VOGU-3710 file (C-alpha; in Angstrom, 3 decimals, decimal comma):
1> xxxxxxxxxx> -110,839/97,018/107,713  -111,790/93,374/107,918  -108,116/92,420/109,024  -108,513/94,710/111,662  -112,009/92,916/112,924  -110,162/89,527/112,623  -107,365/90,926/114,737  -110,028/92,477/117,193  -111,874/88,918/117,589  -108,466/87,065/117,955
11> xxxxxxxxxx> -107,318/89,473/120,558  -110,492/89,383/122,595  -110,280/85,529/122,783  -106,806/85,964/124,110  -107,771/88,440/126,502  -110,968/86,298/127,638  -108,912/83,615/128,440  -106,338/85,575/130,407  -109,300/87,521/132,365  -110,872/84,306/133,046
21> xxxxxxxxxx> -107,786/82,769/134,465  -107,096/85,614/136,641  -110,991/85,657/137,815  -112,141/81,862/137,746  -115,173/82,689/139,418  -116,356/85,158/137,290  -118,998/84,057/134,240  -118,196/84,124/130,860  -118,986/87,296/129,044  -122,414/87,787/127,384
31> xxxxxxxxxx> -121,859/90,836/125,590  -119,152/92,394/123,733  -116,619/94,672/125,858  -116,421/98,296/125,658  -113,127/100,572/124,812  -113,368/101,022/128,645  -113,371/97,573/129,513  -110,714/96,619/126,977  -108,437/99,299/128,591  -109,197/97,518/132,304
41> xxxxxxxxxx> -108,385/94,097/130,860  -105,165/95,724/129,134  -104,259/97,260/132,375  -104,692/93,766/134,451  -102,395/91,950/131,833  -99,437/94,733/132,254  -99,794/94,394/136,087  -99,301/90,679/135,638  -96,504/90,853/133,251  -94,673/93,593/135,497
51> xxxxxxxxxx> -95,177/91,031/138,551  -93,280/88,638/136,817  -89,814/88,169/138,306  -86,833/88,269/136,133  -86,008/84,676/136,393  -89,379/83,602/135,354  -89,157/86,030/132,341  -85,818/84,509/131,551  -87,148/81,080/131,798  -90,112/81,725/129,478
61> xxxxxxxxxx> -87,563/83,297/127,017  -85,454/80,218/127,019  -88,221/78,126/125,914  -89,113/80,484/123,088  -91,590/82,282/124,787  -91,393/85,897/124,028  -93,305/88,505/126,289  -96,095/90,628/124,526  -95,408/94,126/123,363  -98,147/95,952/125,443
71> xxxxxxxxxx> -97,457/99,228/124,036  -97,781/97,974/120,595  -100,973/96,046/121,429  -102,483/99,146/123,013  -101,588/101,312/119,855  -103,301/98,786/117,464  -106,575/99,165/119,867  -106,499/102,730/120,539  -108,368/103,473/117,220  -110,778/100,768/117,766
81> xxxxxxxxxx> -114,603/101,869/118,405  -117,200/100,293/120,786  -119,086/99,652/117,313  -116,214/97,728/115,843  -115,478/95,837/119,047  -119,213/94,859/118,809  -119,373/93,882/115,133  -116,059/91,638/115,957  -117,857/90,014/119,014  -120,986/89,494/117,088
91> xxxxxxxxxx> -119,142/87,758/114,051  -116,923/85,651/116,454  -120,243/84,320/118,450  -122,441/84,263/115,039  -124,317/80,867/115,185  -124,888/80,910/111,377  -123,295/83,113/108,742  -125,368/86,317/107,407  -127,268/85,947/103,986  -125,009/87,261/101,268
101> xxxxxxxxxx> -127,470/87,921/98,566  -124,624/89,115/96,114  -122,640/85,830/96,114  -125,857/83,871/96,261  -126,993/85,338/92,949  -123,384/84,707/91,813  -123,784/80,880/92,646  -127,523/80,537/90,997  -126,386/82,364/87,654  -123,779/79,560/86,777
111> xxxxxxxxxx> -124,665/76,226/85,507  -121,975/74,013/84,181  -122,108/71,430/81,527  -119,476/68,492/81,598  -117,843/70,410/78,802  -117,499/73,672/80,464  -115,797/72,399/83,476  -112,250/72,515/82,325  -112,521/76,283/81,511  -114,363/76,870/84,822
121> xxxxxxxxxx> -111,490/74,978/86,824  -108,861/76,909/84,900  -110,582/80,590/85,636  -111,404/79,558/89,191  -107,878/78,500/89,739  -106,160/81,552/88,342  -108,653/83,593/90,634  -107,155/81,602/93,763  -103,600/82,232/92,506  -104,231/86,134/92,969
131> xxxxxxxxxx> -104,840/85,532/96,546  -102,019/83,333/97,198  -98,557/84,889/98,392  -95,455/84,434/96,044  -93,956/82,431/98,588  -96,836/79,760/98,726  -96,754/79,755/94,971  -93,009/79,034/94,887  -93,134/76,493/97,426  -96,104/74,903/95,918
141> xxxxxxxxxx> -94,378/74,359/92,893  -91,297/73,032/94,365  -93,662/70,355/96,257  -95,515/69,674/92,848  -92,250/68,995/90,743  -91,573/66,465/93,932  -94,569/64,830/93,905  -94,590/63,951/90,446  -90,855/63,087/90,683  -91,805/60,418/93,607
151> xxxxxxxxxx> -94,988/59,154/91,056  -97,188/60,179/93,922  -100,714/61,565/93,824  -100,952/65,244/93,569  -104,720/65,169/94,745  -103,950/63,111/98,011  -101,054/65,224/98,623  -103,425/68,141/98,785  -105,666/66,315/100,905  -102,677/65,432/103,267
161> xxxxxxxxxx> -102,082/69,355/103,507  -105,474/70,271/104,313  -105,666/67,873/106,997  -102,200/69,034/108,321  -103,630/72,956/108,288  -101,941/74,235/105,054  -104,902/75,486/103,028  -103,194/77,837/100,611  -100,793/74,820/99,775  -103,863/72,825/99,410
171> xxxxxxxxxx> -105,653/75,038/96,944  -102,857/75,590/94,761  -101,963/71,615/94,485  -105,330/70,660/93,930  -106,285/73,356/91,457  -103,406/71,883/89,594  -104,574/68,199/89,984  -108,064/69,195/88,828  -106,501/71,167/85,944  -104,712/67,925/84,805
181> xxxxxxxxxx> -108,029/65,507/85,313  -110,959/67,855/84,937  -113,326/64,799/84,608  -112,101/63,536/87,986  -115,076/63,681/90,122  -113,647/63,084/93,569  -110,960/65,682/92,870  -113,455/68,193/91,713  -115,814/67,358/94,842  -112,718/67,899/97,272
191> xxxxxxxxxx> -111,454/71,219/95,574  -114,939/72,569/95,763  -114,900/71,431/99,636  -111,561/73,278/99,710  -113,194/76,423/98,043  -116,220/76,747/100,441  -113,980/75,999/103,672  -111,831/78,724/102,212  -114,630/81,323/101,635  -115,352/80,963/97,969
201> xxxxxxxxxx> -118,660/79,291/98,200  -120,247/80,597/95,178  -117,471/79,068/93,018  -117,719/75,772/94,487  -121,571/75,360/94,145  -121,343/75,353/90,293  -118,899/72,524/90,864  -121,167/70,343/93,059  -124,195/71,126/91,461  -122,763/69,258/88,016
211> xxxxxxxxxx> -121,583/66,603/90,407  -124,902/66,244/91,924  -126,359/65,559/88,591  -123,868/62,917/87,618  -123,863/61,291/91,020  -126,928/61,354/92,516  -127,794/60,430/96,259  -124,051/60,786/97,244  -123,961/61,928/100,742  -120,773/63,508/100,581
221> xxxxxxxxxx> -122,158/65,793/97,623  -125,051/66,578/99,480  -123,398/67,495/102,744  -120,730/69,707/100,543  -123,819/71,552/98,884  -125,369/72,098/102,402  -122,275/73,655/103,853  -121,533/76,034/100,695  -125,472/77,268/101,083  -124,444/77,421/104,685
231> xxxxxxxxxx> -121,735/79,646/104,335  -123,573/81,608/102,138  -126,381/82,133/104,560  -128,853/80,519/102,718  -130,278/78,494/105,636  -133,490/76,822/103,661  -131,252/75,370/100,971  -128,521/74,192/103,709  -131,094/72,470/105,438  -132,421/70,754/102,405
241> xxxxxxxxxx> -129,065/69,306/101,485  -128,121/68,601/104,885  -131,431/66,278/105,479  -130,609/64,700/101,973  -127,230/63,849/103,440  -128,333/62,711/106,567  -131,092/60,523/105,075  -128,190/58,331/103,236  -125,996/58,507/106,309  -127,921/59,163/109,675
251> xxxxxxxxxx> -124,464/59,816/111,518  -123,006/62,094/108,861  -120,388/63,789/110,954  -120,616/67,243/109,177  -124,024/67,155/107,812  -125,411/66,814/111,328  -123,495/69,600/112,770  -124,846/72,016/109,915  -128,335/70,524/110,688  -127,080/71,499/114,278
261> xxxxxxxxxx> -126,296/75,190/113,626  -129,376/75,609/111,728  -131,638/74,392/114,294  -129,979/76,420/117,021  -130,352/79,344/115,039  -134,296/78,537/115,107  -133,996/78,375/118,611  -134,655/74,582/118,532  -132,410/73,280/121,104  -133,269/69,961/121,608
271> xxxxxxxxxx> -133,343/69,093/117,719  -129,819/70,872/117,856  -128,721/68,632/120,920  -129,708/65,442/118,923  -127,860/66,359/115,737  -124,937/67,055/117,354  -125,061/63,711/119,380  -125,339/61,806/116,020  -122,377/64,262/114,714  -120,002/63,067/117,442
281> xxxxxxxxxx> -121,265/59,545/117,689  -118,797/58,046/115,260  -116,498/61,047/114,524  -115,273/62,965/117,856  -113,910/66,375/117,990  -113,327/69,174/120,722  -115,499/71,502/118,990  -118,477/69,245/118,681  -118,300/68,677/122,317  -117,883/72,353/122,996
291> xxxxxxxxxx> -120,811/73,200/120,990  -122,905/70,381/122,977  -121,589/71,840/126,391  -122,799/75,547/125,085  -126,279/74,103/124,039  -126,256/72,797/127,700  -125,674/69,085/127,031  -123,008/67,084/128,805  -121,264/64,564/126,673  -121,863/61,269/127,933
301> xxxxxxxxxx> -119,691/57,804/127,578  -122,720/56,251/125,816  -122,702/58,979/123,310  -119,572/58,002/121,460  -118,916/54,889/119,493  -115,752/52,984/120,476  -114,940/49,807/118,524  -111,602/49,000/120,250  -112,562/45,941/122,826  -110,910/46,431/126,266
311> xxxxxxxxxx> -108,414/43,549/127,143  -109,432/41,622/130,199  -105,778/41,229/131,296  -103,513/43,793/129,529  -100,163/42,549/131,771  -101,112/39,060/132,053  -101,362/39,459/135,701  -104,034/36,513/135,977  -101,403/33,977/135,205  -99,080/34,913/138,091
321> xxxxxxxxxx> -99,174/32,450/140,855  -97,823/32,256/144,526  -97,367/29,600/147,117  -100,557/28,421/149,021  -101,338/29,656/152,532  -100,217/26,768/155,098  -103,695/25,666/156,835  -102,299/23,397/159,067  -98,826/22,424/160,297  -98,058/19,665/157,991
331> xxxxxxxxxx> -98,252/22,021/155,000  -96,289/24,770/156,973  -92,488/23,849/156,710  -92,748/23,415/153,208  -94,791/26,575/152,515  -92,895/28,808/154,639  -89,566/27,947/152,422  -91,736/28,441/149,108  -92,687/31,900/150,402  -89,337/32,956/151,290
341> xxxxxxxxxx> -87,956/31,709/148,055  -91,131/33,732/146,204  -90,401/36,908/148,264  -86,681/36,932/147,067  -87,516/36,422/143,512  -90,111/39,054/143,502  -87,675/41,465/145,273  -84,902/40,819/142,755  -87,452/41,470/139,678  -88,566/44,746/141,621
351> xxxxxxxxxx> -84,979/45,720/141,980  -84,609/45,284/137,994  -87,827/47,067/137,031  -86,756/50,083/139,359  -83,595/50,581/137,303  -85,938/50,502/134,359  -88,188/52,755/135,789  -85,960/55,389/136,603  -84,704/55,604/132,957  -88,202/55,869/131,779
361> xxxxxxxxxx> -88,860/58,683/134,313  -85,815/60,371/132,896  -87,029/59,759/129,407  -90,681/60,948/130,283  -89,392/64,265/131,943  -87,061/64,934/128,927  -89,914/64,223/126,325  -92,339/66,314/128,480  -90,019/69,535/128,467  -89,636/69,181/124,825
371> xxxxxxxxxx> -93,640/69,144/124,348  -93,901/71,902/126,685  -91,426/73,955/124,595  -92,879/73,103/121,352  -96,486/74,314/122,701  -95,250/77,425/123,949  -92,960/77,993/120,949  -95,797/77,462/118,679  -98,400/79,618/120,629  -95,838/82,367/119,977
381> xxxxxxxxxx> -95,957/81,974/116,559  -99,564/81,683/116,153  -99,805/78,089/115,570  -101,407/75,361/117,618  -99,800/72,048/118,462  -101,922/69,300/120,663  -101,143/69,321/124,248  -101,973/65,910/124,865  -102,117/62,639/122,398  -104,636/62,851/119,630
391> xxxxxxxxxx> -107,157/59,990/120,919  -107,116/61,386/124,874  -109,925/63,802/124,522  -112,366/61,107/123,241  -110,495/58,644/125,288  -111,304/60,593/128,614  -115,076/61,303/127,706  -115,811/57,519/126,692  -113,307/55,611/129,036  -112,819/58,221/131,930
401> xxxxxxxxxx> -116,466/56,920/133,834  -114,978/53,524/134,091  -112,066/54,430/135,756  -112,817/57,594/137,664  -112,645/56,142/141,343  -109,024/55,519/140,643  -108,003/57,707/137,819  -105,039/59,730/138,193  -103,518/57,864/141,319  -100,669/55,990/138,983
411> xxxxxxxxxx> -99,777/54,140/142,375  -102,144/50,874/141,038  -102,851/50,399/144,874  -106,699/50,599/145,641  -106,965/51,665/149,286  -110,615/51,011/149,632  -110,620/47,412/148,478  -107,790/46,913/150,927  -109,969/47,097/153,758  -111,108/43,467/154,006
421> xxxxxxxxxx> -107,622/42,471/154,135  -107,001/44,925/156,695  -110,093/43,268/158,542  -108,684/40,182/158,158  -105,514/40,981/159,405  -107,144/42,604/162,600  -109,010/39,348/163,213  -105,583/37,680/163,336  -104,608/39,337/166,642  -107,618/37,626/168,237
431> xxxxxxxxxx> -106,833/34,241/166,567  -103,320/34,609/168,128  -104,623/35,261/171,615  -107,019/32,244/171,312  -103,867/30,252/170,482  -101,937/31,604/173,402  -104,548/30,791/175,632  -105,013/27,404/174,639  -101,119/26,995/174,829  -101,172/27,873/178,551
441> xxxxxxxxxx> -103,997/25,340/179,121  -102,207/22,594/177,319  -98,855/23,540/179,061  -100,584/23,137/182,305  -102,175/19,768/181,562  -98,940/18,226/180,556  -96,535/20,172/183,085  -96,638/17,176/185,596  -96,103/14,508/182,889  -92,656/15,787/181,749
451> xxxxxxxxxx> -89,493/14,803/183,283  -87,288/11,880/184,123  -89,029/9,010/185,363  -92,337/10,440/184,221  -94,939/9,287/181,344  -93,803/11,843/178,860  -96,653/11,269/176,784  -94,741/13,161/173,735  -96,899/11,592/171,043  -100,124/13,078/172,745
461> xxxxxxxxxx> -98,299/16,691/173,206  -97,261/16,698/169,695  -100,696/15,742/168,397  -102,442/18,191/170,892  -99,985/21,269/169,854  -100,118/20,571/166,145  -104,206/20,728/166,603  -104,148/24,234/168,370  -101,527/25,371/165,940  -103,355/24,107/162,805
471> xxxxxxxxxx> -106,699/25,736/164,009  -104,961/28,984/164,309  -103,250/28,653/160,796  -106,526/27,649/159,394  -108,527/30,569/161,057  -106,116/33,085/160,195  -104,418/32,419/156,884  -108,143/31,128/155,374  -109,479/34,477/156,066  -106,515/36,263/155,019
481> xxxxxxxxxx> -106,196/34,170/151,724  -109,704/34,720/150,727  -109,438/38,572/151,413  -106,154/38,837/149,184  -107,872/36,794/146,449  -110,731/39,043/146,116  -108,456/42,145/146,296  -105,823/41,018/143,598  -108,574/40,267/141,342  -110,095/43,442/141,667
491> xxxxxxxxxx> -106,473/44,860/141,162  -105,881/42,990/138,195  -109,284/44,145/136,459  -108,659/47,553/137,396  -104,716/47,840/136,540  -106,043/46,428/133,152  -108,710/49,000/132,979  -106,266/51,739/133,842  -103,411/50,817/131,457  -106,017/50,594/128,397
501> xxxxxxxxxx> -107,388/53,971/129,772  -103,391/55,484/129,889  -102,987/53,816/126,393  -104,992/56,565/124,648  -104,601/59,549/127,002  -100,814/59,159/127,727  -97,820/59,840/125,480  -95,930/56,936/124,692  -93,117/57,801/126,857  -95,548/58,313/129,828
511> xxxxxxxxxx> -97,022/55,052/129,204  -93,888/52,984/129,434  -93,606/54,660/132,707  -96,952/53,566/133,373  -96,410/50,289/132,713  -93,199/49,770/134,616  -94,938/51,297/137,712  -97,967/48,734/137,445  -95,581/45,966/137,284  -93,768/47,351/140,426
521> xxxxxxxxxx> -96,935/47,636/142,107  -98,264/44,466/141,424  -94,940/42,539/142,476  -94,650/44,822/145,632  -98,364/43,473/146,625  -98,016/39,950/146,063  -94,918/39,824/147,790  -95,900/41,416/150,597  -98,858/39,476/151,454  -99,128/38,732/155,224
531> xxxxxxxxxx> -98,972/34,867/155,587  -98,754/33,388/159,143  -96,513/30,619/159,870  -96,381/27,896/162,458  -93,901/25,159/162,979  -94,929/21,474/164,132  -94,534/21,007/167,997  -91,113/20,542/168,767  -92,162/17,244/170,557  -92,862/15,878/167,350
541> xxxxxxxxxx> -89,999/13,719/165,194  -90,862/14,358/161,358  -88,589/15,747/158,761  -90,536/17,450/155,665  -89,917/16,662/152,480  -87,922/18,765/149,982  -90,248/20,394/147,254  -88,795/22,529/144,501  -90,090/25,824/144,090  -91,697/27,403/141,365
551> xxxxxxxxxx> -90,456/30,066/138,908  -91,928/33,872/138,898  -94,141/34,388/135,977  -93,174/37,337/133,349  -95,592/39,984/132,520  -97,257/40,148/129,112  -96,195/42,955/126,903  -98,648/45,707/126,401  -99,042/46,850/123,057  -101,405/48,555/120,953
561> xxxxxxxxxx> -103,358/46,192/118,670  -105,042/49,070/116,701  -102,383/50,324/114,685  -103,278/51,576/111,091  -101,530/53,446/108,436  -102,993/55,701/105,605  -100,920/56,599/103,304  -101,715/59,401/101,006  -98,399/59,417/98,858  -96,360/61,629/100,253
571> xxxxxxxxxx> -98,447/62,338/103,741  -99,042/59,441/106,180  -101,429/59,250/109,076  -100,602/56,905/111,975  -103,398/56,021/114,234  -102,306/54,331/117,291  -104,100/53,893/120,593  -102,183/56,909/121,977  -101,823/58,933/119,156  -102,811/60,375/115,573
581> xxxxxxxxxx> -99,546/61,481/113,869  -99,548/63,041/110,372  -95,983/62,767/108,544  -94,748/64,191/105,126  -92,139/62,605/102,955  -90,988/64,689/100,274  -87,652/62,959/99,228  -85,697/65,987/101,030  -87,936/68,870/100,283  -88,788/70,271/104,129
591> xxxxxxxxxx> -92,266/71,342/104,844  -92,425/74,041/107,466  -95,545/75,853/109,252  -93,653/79,079/108,336  -93,799/78,007/104,461  -97,530/79,064/104,281  -97,963/82,214/106,208  -101,902/81,652/105,969  -101,606/78,713/107,777  -105,167/77,829/109,607
601> xxxxxxxxxx> -106,851/74,486/110,319  -110,532/74,072/109,658  -112,677/71,247/110,660  -114,121/68,763/108,151  -114,164/64,908/107,571  -112,302/62,981/105,074  -114,168/59,675/104,145  -112,013/56,870/102,875  -113,778/54,707/100,202  -112,541/51,076/99,024
611> xxxxxxxxxx> -111,004/50,953/95,910  -113,726/48,150/94,861  -116,633/50,300/95,612  -117,915/52,897/93,331  -117,866/56,247/94,378  -121,452/57,022/94,319  -122,201/54,028/96,468  -123,926/55,359/99,749  -121,732/56,196/102,776  -122,133/53,748/105,690
621> xxxxxxxxxx> -122,238/50,757/103,049  -119,343/51,475/100,861  -116,468/53,038/102,790  -113,614/51,671/104,907  -113,186/54,592/107,493  -113,161/58,428/107,915  -110,300/60,782/109,097  -111,968/63,610/111,549  -110,028/66,988/112,210  -110,978/70,482/113,566
631> xxxxxxxxxx> -108,546/73,487/114,463  -106,844/71,337/116,819  -105,665/68,848/114,235  -106,360/65,055/113,862  -109,092/64,477/116,284  -110,379/60,836/115,435  -109,609/58,177/112,789  -112,668/55,713/112,900  -114,455/52,931/110,605  -117,942/52,786/109,249
641> xxxxxxxxxx> -120,072/50,135/108,189  -118,753/46,819/106,845  -115,027/47,470/106,202  -114,004/47,674/110,146  -111,220/44,836/109,546  -109,727/46,383/106,906  -108,069/49,428/108,509  -106,887/47,803/111,736  -103,572/46,495/112,085  -102,339/46,994/108,428
651> xxxxxxxxxx> -101,358/49,540/106,279  -103,761/50,573/103,570  -101,870/52,039/100,649  -103,312/55,640/99,615  -103,037/55,014/95,946  -105,443/51,891/96,244  -108,035/54,077/98,101  -110,670/57,164/97,532  -110,294/60,076/99,525  -113,352/62,122/99,787
661> xxxxxxxxxx> -113,456/65,354/101,826  -116,711/66,496/103,336  -116,793/70,205/104,186  -117,103/71,321/107,734  -119,338/73,936/109,190  -118,550/77,401/109,186  -119,694/80,017/111,769  -118,750/83,068/109,584  -118,619/82,420/106,105  -115,289/84,194/105,846
671> xxxxxxxx> -111,956/82,916/104,767  -108,670/83,229/102,940  -110,586/83,625/99,475  -112,846/86,163/100,782  -113,637/88,625/98,355  -111,974/86,462/95,294  -112,985/87,311/91,816  -116,159/85,452/90,586
//
């Protein structure tokens, strides 16, 4: 029956999302739907499908999206009662699990000595194997042989599988690793964490209690004990150990989330919000932000830690220079030629960049289509693919407020800040009018003095005409030069801010396009500056000196300076500005999502300890970093404490580090090991 409840809960989620899209103004459902309401929603879904054109259906099928079988769904729902719907809804929306007295008794009944650990692990592993499919066991054996052949760590490989959302392969491999090294405390801790998150908290607690005696005051062990008790619904014990973990590490990502749920269940919303804010501060995930939203708190930029300084001038725009503005007729002739040469050079470079931009646009369209297809196909198979880069959600919240006024334009032209330039250009019209009026007066002054047999004061005319023209150049160009200088200083800063923001929120191919667009925009703007020229009076006989034109500067390359690789042996996590990628390398052994039918992502944190530090050292004082993940995948890779420099910009070998799994919170206390033999 529980499978039916799970099916209904999942379907409720799908239907609620569909219903929300068709009626965006309707508030979220606050009570479980009845059988009649479900039927009405099914009719709406059926109507929406019927209204799709054959072309749209064909396009969806070509992308690998299969149309739902409404008859089959209706058949599965036909026997579900209102009471079952209510229970499924309550289970799905439960703040903390119900207290499970039977499993609590089982957990309390077992106390393990060091000598008894081996037998307990063997017995537990056999019970776990009973829950795994034949396909999982076959694939796990194949992987284990390959890991051993490659002389990699079986335990670290299992951690990689856990992060990647393959719990059954994880359980098999970590169980084998613990059998091989029953005294390895880190492996035992991680195995217990996996047991808890898969619904076997009563089997995890004896292991964790043993470790707690051997390694007192370890925040990871405290957290994992807290999460196990929480999964069993024993809130008093869960809170006791969560508090212990938080006293050691105030910003513990998972212990604080356990504290959040416990406080929420008590109705203490301010305390729940405070705990969730500590949890998300150094370790972001979408689930945490959503929880804060449900608690009535809007996550702010200052709530998130960000340890990557923003560059002042990413593209090197500050080093670009252009000719001076002529402020008198003496400068005019030389500078006019410089400006003509400068604009030609800018246009030549723009033409080259636009060719690259067209190629980048094609690459972006191709990759975007592939990503869309991958997301749709994964959704049809019940899997999840991140719709945006791994750091994007955190960056949008942390960096977004700094670019909100220009975010999304991608034009890199800031219209509001151009207003002073427009005003300066408008003022030029007035200066030209004044110049024309003075020129008329000057012409009248000398009209009777020019001609054969007259005084012809050419030097005086030259001087007077140069004076009024220089006055115009000074008035017109000085105002324009100042306005443009202020605008370009602003544009340079904002372009740099935007590129930094885009570096974390765009896919690499899209970011390459953004860089090219920024370069084209910058060259176009500095090329199109309005500069006014006035030659010397034609009554003057002077020849300007030649001056060699300068050369247009090159843009600095914008690249991510924060690339780190954490290698767990056969699983490598690459963290860069725009993405978080986990990759397997089994020397030819392919691992597909379909290989693990119980695939399911869960939340948690992997804390990375330096090899020279003892495992029992306090978190925050002896670790290099952490990996945060939830049901969307890896959501954050951060650093803690004093080891910040160790992870940035270099490879860190997994065999040299200690990977300690910290159990994530569970709202249901259920998992793939539910009902496992004690």
